[in-house]
C-alpha positions in Angstrom: 186.0 99.4 69.0 184.4 96.7 69.3 180.4 97.3 67.9 177.6 98.5 70.1 174.0 96.3 70.3 172.7 100.0 70.6 171.3 101.7 67.5 170.2 105.7 68.9 169.3 108.9 67.8 172.2 111.2 69.5 170.0 114.2 69.9 168.3 113.3 73.0 172.0 113.2 74.6 173.0 116.1 73.4 170.1 118.4 73.8 168.5 120.1 77.1 164.6 120.4 77.9 164.8 124.0 78.4 165.6 124.2 74.5 162.4 122.7 73.3 160.2 123.7 76.1 157.6 126.5 75.9 157.7 129.1 78.2 156.5 130.5 80.2 154.6 127.5 82.2 150.8 128.5 81.8 149.0 128.6 84.9 145.2 129.3 86.1 143.7 128.6 89.5 141.4 125.7 90.5 138.4 127.7 91.1 137.9 128.9 87.6 135.9 126.5 84.9 137.1 124.6 82.7 135.3 126.9 79.6 138.0 129.5 81.3 140.5 127.0 80.5 139.7 125.6 77.3 139.7 129.3 76.2 143.0 130.2 77.6 144.6 127.0 75.9 142.6 128.2 72.4 144.5 131.8 72.9 147.7 130.6 73.8 148.0 127.6 71.2 148.9 125.3 74.4 147.7 121.9 75.4 148.0 121.9 79.5 147.8 124.5 81.9 149.6 124.1 85.3 146.6 124.4 87.8 147.3 126.7 90.9 145.9 126.7 94.5 146.8 129.9 96.6 149.1 130.7 94.2 151.2 127.0 94.1 151.0 124.9 91.5 149.1 121.9 92.7 148.1 119.7 89.5 148.3 119.8 85.7 145.0 120.3 83.2 146.1 118.5 79.7 143.4 118.6 77.1 143.3 114.9 77.5 141.3 115.6 80.9 139.3 118.2 79.1 138.1 115.8 77.1 137.0 113.1 79.5 134.9 116.0 81.2 133.2 116.5 78.6 132.5 112.8 77.7 131.3 112.4 81.0 129.2 115.2 81.6 128.5 116.6 78.5 127.7 120.4 77.9 127.4 121.0 81.9 131.6 120.2 82.0 132.4 123.9 81.1 131.2 125.3 84.4 133.1 122.0 86.0 135.6 123.9 88.2 139.3 123.0 87.1 140.2 121.6 90.4 137.7 118.7 90.0 139.1 117.8 86.3 142.8 118.2 86.7 145.6 115.6 87.5 146.7 116.6 91.2 150.4 116.4 91.4 153.3 117.5 89.1 156.2 115.6 87.1 158.6 117.4 86.1 162.3 117.9 85.5 164.7 120.7 85.5 165.4 122.5 82.4 169.1 121.7 82.4 168.3 118.0 82.0 169.4 116.3 78.9 166.0 115.0 76.5 167.0 111.8 77.3 165.6 111.2 80.4 162.2 113.6 79.8 161.6 111.1 77.0 161.9 107.9 79.3 159.7 109.4 81.9 157.2 110.3 79.4 157.0 107.2 78.0 157.2 105.3 81.0 154.1 107.1 82.8 152.5 107.5 79.5 153.1 111.5 79.7 151.6 114.0 76.9 152.8 117.0 79.1 156.2 117.0 81.3 156.4 120.6 83.4 159.7 122.2 83.9 161.8 123.9 86.8 164.3 125.8 87.0 167.6 126.1 89.3 165.0 127.2 92.3 162.8 124.5 91.5 159.8 127.1 90.4 157.9 126.0 87.4 159.0 127.9 83.9 158.0 125.8 81.2 156.1 122.8 79.2 157.3 120.5 77.5 155.0 118.0 75.0 155.3 114.8 73.6 154.8 116.4 70.6 158.0 118.3 70.6 160.0 115.4 71.4 159.0 113.3 69.0 161.2 113.8 66.3 163.9 113.1 69.4 163.2 109.6 70.1 166.3 107.3 70.6 165.0 103.8 70.3 166.2 100.9 72.1 168.9 103.0 74.3 165.8 105.4 75.9 165.7 101.6 78.3 168.8 102.8 80.2 166.7 105.6 81.5 163.1 104.0 81.4 165.1 100.9 83.9 165.7 104.2 86.6 162.7 105.1 87.9 160.9 101.7 87.7 163.7 100.1 89.6 162.6 99.3 93.3 165.8 97.2 94.5 169.4 97.2 93.6 169.7 94.7 90.9 167.4 96.9 88.8 169.4 99.7 89.5 172.6 98.1 89.0 171.3 96.5 85.6 170.8 100.2 84.8 174.3 100.9 85.6 175.7 97.9 83.9 174.1 98.6 80.6 176.4 102.2 80.4 179.3 101.2 78.5 177.7 99.9 75.8 175.7 103.5 75.4 179.1 105.4 75.7 180.4 102.6 72.6 176.8 103.6 71.0 177.4 107.3 72.2 181.4 107.5 70.4 180.1 105.6 67.2 177.5 108.6 67.1 180.0 111.2 67.2 179.2 112.9 70.0 182.1 114.7 72.1 183.6 113.0 75.3 182.4 116.4 77.8 178.3 115.7 76.4 178.9 111.7 77.1 180.3 112.2 80.6 177.1 114.4 80.8 175.1 111.4 80.3 176.9 109.6 82.5 176.7 112.0 85.4 172.4 112.4 84.5 172.3 108.9 84.8 174.2 108.5 87.7 172.1 111.7 89.3 169.0 109.9 88.4 170.4 106.4 89.7 171.0 108.0 93.3 167.7 110.0 93.2 165.7 106.5 92.8 168.0 105.1 95.9 167.0 108.3 98.0 163.0 107.8 96.5 162.9 104.5 97.3 164.9 104.6 100.5 162.2 107.6 101.6 159.4 105.4 101.0 160.5 102.7 103.1 161.0 104.7 106.2 157.4 105.8 105.4 156.2 102.8 105.5 158.0 102.1 108.3 156.1 104.9 110.0 159.4 106.8 110.4 159.1 109.9 108.2 161.2 112.7 107.7 161.1 115.3 110.1 161.9 117.8 107.9 162.8 119.2 104.1 165.8 117.8 102.9 167.9 117.5 99.9 170.5 115.3 98.3 173.5 116.6 96.7 175.8 115.1 94.8 179.3 116.4 95.0 183.1 115.9 92.8 182.5 115.4 89.1 179.2 113.8 89.5 177.9 117.4 90.2 180.1 119.1 87.8 178.8 116.7 85.2 182.3 114.8 84.2 181.6 111.8 85.8 183.5 108.2 83.0 183.1 104.5 83.8 184.1 104.6 87.6 181.4 105.7 90.0 181.8 106.6 93.5 179.5 108.2 96.0 180.7 111.3 96.8 177.3 113.0 98.4 175.6 115.1 101.0 172.2 116.1 102.8 171.3 119.1 103.5 167.6 119.3 105.7 165.5 122.4 106.9 165.2 121.3 110.6 167.7 121.6 113.6 170.4 119.1 114.7 168.5 117.3 117.1 166.8 116.1 113.6 169.8 114.2 112.5 169.0 110.7 113.4 166.5 110.5 110.8 169.0 111.6 108.3 171.9 109.6 109.1 169.3 106.6 108.9 168.5 107.4 105.5 171.7 108.9 104.3 173.5 105.0 105.2 169.5 102.9 103.8 171.0 104.7 100.5 174.9 104.1 100.2 174.3 100.6 101.1 171.8 100.5 98.6 174.1 102.4 96.0 177.2 100.2 96.7 174.8 96.9 96.5 174.1 98.0 93.0 177.6 98.8 91.6 177.9 102.4 92.9 180.4 101.9 95.5 180.9 103.6 98.5 183.3 107.0 98.5 186.8 105.8 99.8 187.1 109.4 101.0 183.9 109.2 102.8 182.4 111.6 101.4 178.4 110.6 102.0 175.8 111.8 103.9 176.2 108.6 105.8 178.6 110.3 107.6 178.2 112.8 109.8 180.5 115.4 108.3 178.6 115.3 105.1 174.8 115.9 106.5 173.4 118.9 108.3 170.6 121.3 109.2 171.1 124.7 106.8 172.7 126.2 110.0 174.9 123.7 110.2 175.8 123.8 106.7 176.6 127.7 107.0 178.9 127.3 109.9 181.0 124.2 108.7 181.3 126.3 105.3 183.1 129.2 107.5 184.8 127.1 108.9 186.3 125.7 105.6 186.6 129.1 104.6 188.8 130.5 107.8 190.8 127.8 108.5 192.8 127.1 105.5 193.5 124.0 106.3 194.5 121.0 104.2 191.4 119.5 105.3 189.3 122.5 104.4 190.8 122.8 100.9 190.5 119.3 100.6 186.5 119.7 101.4 186.5 122.4 98.9 187.3 120.3 95.9 185.1 118.0 96.5 181.7 120.7 97.4 182.0 123.4 95.6 180.7 121.4 92.9 177.7 120.3 94.7 173.7 119.6 92.5 170.4 119.1 94.4 169.4 116.3 93.0 166.7 114.9 95.2 164.5 116.8 97.1 163.8 120.6 97.9 166.1 121.2 95.5 165.9 125.3 96.5 167.9 124.1 100.0 170.9 122.9 97.9 170.5 126.1 95.9 170.7 128.6 98.6 174.0 126.3 100.4 175.5 126.6 96.9 175.0 130.1 96.5 175.7 131.2 99.9 179.5 128.9 100.0 179.8 130.5 96.8 179.8 134.2 98.7 181.2 133.3 101.6 185.0 131.9 99.3 184.6 134.7 97.3 184.9 136.6 100.1 188.0 135.4 101.0 191.3 136.5 99.5 193.3 134.5 101.1 191.3 131.4 101.1 191.4 131.7 97.4 195.5 132.5 97.7 196.1 128.9 99.3 193.4 127.5 96.5 195.3 128.7 93.7 198.9 127.9 95.5 197.5 124.4 96.2 196.3 124.2 92.3 199.7 125.1 90.7 201.3 122.4 92.6 199.0 119.6 90.6 201.0 119.4 87.7 200.1 118.1 84.1 202.2 114.8 83.0 204.5 116.7 80.1 208.0 116.7 81.8 211.5 118.0 79.9 211.8 117.5 76.6 208.2 117.2 76.0 207.9 113.5 77.4 204.9 112.5 79.2 205.5 111.6 82.5 204.8 107.8 83.3 205.8 105.2 85.9 205.9 101.6 84.5 204.6 102.6 81.0 201.6 104.4 82.2 200.9 108.2 82.1 198.4 109.4 84.7 195.9 111.5 82.8 193.3 112.4 86.0 196.2 113.2 88.0 198.0 114.9 85.3 195.6 116.1 82.9 192.1 116.5 84.6 192.7 117.8 88.1 194.9 120.7 86.7 192.6 122.0 85.0 189.2 120.9 87.2 190.7 122.7 90.0 192.4 126.0 88.2 188.2 126.2 86.5 187.3 126.2 90.2 189.4 128.4 91.3 188.4 131.2 88.9 185.1 130.0 89.3 184.7 130.7 93.0 186.9 134.0 92.5 184.2 135.6 89.8 181.5 134.4 91.8 180.9 132.1 88.7 177.5 129.7 89.8 178.5 127.2 86.4 180.0 123.8 88.1 181.2 122.4 84.6 184.9 122.9 83.7 184.2 123.6 80.2 181.3 126.1 81.2 183.5 127.8 84.2 186.1 128.5 81.2 183.6 130.3 78.8 181.9 132.0 81.7 185.4 133.5 83.0 186.2 134.0 78.6 183.4 136.0 78.5 184.3 138.0 81.4 187.9 139.0 80.0 190.1 137.2 81.7 190.8 134.1 79.2 191.7 134.8 75.8 190.2 133.3 72.7 192.8 131.4 71.9 193.8 129.9 75.3 190.0 129.0 76.0 189.5 127.0 72.5 193.0 125.4 74.0 191.6 124.4 77.0 188.0 123.4 76.1 190.5 121.1 73.3 192.4 119.5 75.9 189.3 119.0 78.3 188.2 117.3 75.6 190.9 115.1 74.0 192.1 114.1 78.2 188.2 113.2 78.9 188.3 111.3 75.5 191.2 109.4 76.3 190.3 108.2 79.9 186.4 106.7 78.7 188.2 105.2 75.8 190.8 103.6 78.1 187.9 102.3 80.8 185.6 100.9 77.6 189.1 98.6 76.8 189.1 97.9 80.7 185.6 97.1 81.1 185.9 94.5 77.9 189.4 92.8 79.0 187.8 92.5 82.0 189.9 94.7 84.0 189.1 97.5 85.9 189.1 100.8 84.6 190.7 103.3 86.0 192.7 106.8 85.0 196.0 105.1 83.9 197.0 104.9 80.0 199.3 102.8 78.7 201.7 105.3 77.2 202.5 102.5 74.3 198.8 102.1 73.9 198.5 105.7 72.9 198.5 106.5 68.9 201.4 108.6 67.1 198.9 111.3 66.4 197.2 110.8 69.9 200.6 111.2 71.4 201.2 114.2 69.9 197.9 115.7 70.5 198.0 114.9 74.4 201.6 116.6 74.3 200.1 119.8 72.9 197.4 119.7 75.4 199.3 119.2 78.6 201.8 122.1 77.6 198.9 124.1 77.3 197.9 123.4 80.5 200.9 124.4 82.0 199.4 128.4 81.5 197.1 127.3 84.2 198.8 128.5 87.5 199.1 132.0 86.1 196.0 132.7 84.5 194.4 131.7 87.8 196.6 134.3 89.6 196.0 137.0 87.1 192.3 136.3 87.6 193.2 136.6 91.8 194.8 140.1 91.4 
């Protein structure tokens, strides 16, 4: 492996914001006085408050705001309403975001406090710069910093191009392949979010604002947090208006996809992009679409499930995406026939291990996406749908199924190890491909896999052969 030019502390690429935030996020009405705000901060030993108007958070008040008011008004500042000293608007990140995103955002915007939201978009906590002080990641943070300051395809593309070096650094720091995949997915999501923000601003400047609240969804491996170094655009739009508003969302989806493609995240070959009619719609249209997928039991419907049920809201009104995911999960769980057909389809994806324990190869290459990841991902998804599990990440789905008693401890350990091993082999091969000037892919030269890794891979693939029976047991 070539040396990485990036030196970093791996902590921010492992931990989530929720692990460091202070909960709950304390709030105060904007009509209350600064004296009351100062007393509340002192009583709770906190340095920032959310400010609400009619019970809706509209701003943030920090120690710095109090100090500035005192410097300006002296003792009279005590009676000043909070609303006149606060910073209007709240900058936030979801609690499951990795720390490197918080560090990058706070450093770029010179923030001392960052609000934290849950999956529904509610403010549930606050993280301070002080809490992140020991988690700084030196120069590698520029990968994150560059996203929100990006104003065009070239600057977004520069962030994407920095990913291989970041991945090498994370491998050297002994992060697990699944942790690295989560970092990659997070950066792809941030790039996509930034592209959507730029497009939204462009349309606003053209006097063409969104007719209703909307949410951009990331689907597939990005939604699972399991992307590697071969990106594509699996995305969709849900909007709170009507089908008559579709023209705006068609324009927005097309511009987002064009911008991402120019930044080096190519168009989805299967057309799974919000620029295409099938992957955008109002809430009612999405409900009808999901019901049709579940009821039709067609090959196309099953393919859509493979992409759709890993969705994550990444931009806009996240509650729209969360509600859609909840409703889709309930619809799938309520259809035993649909789940049985999904399980049968998953059972047709065989691990790349053949007779006498030999790897299934073609022209000396073994496809570890088709013959490794897909059987595991598909089985975990099917079990999650049956059990009503909200998790989208493969390992989280497996662990949740195990907690419910459907996977034994030894089997769970074997499946998790298989997932890590296959992700790691794919990631290292993609890095090697890029270093050699080749297009990265999912097929590995068998001869290039070390003897030890080959033995571990064969054992892992044999372990995956139990998946069809495991899924059938969950469905019964």
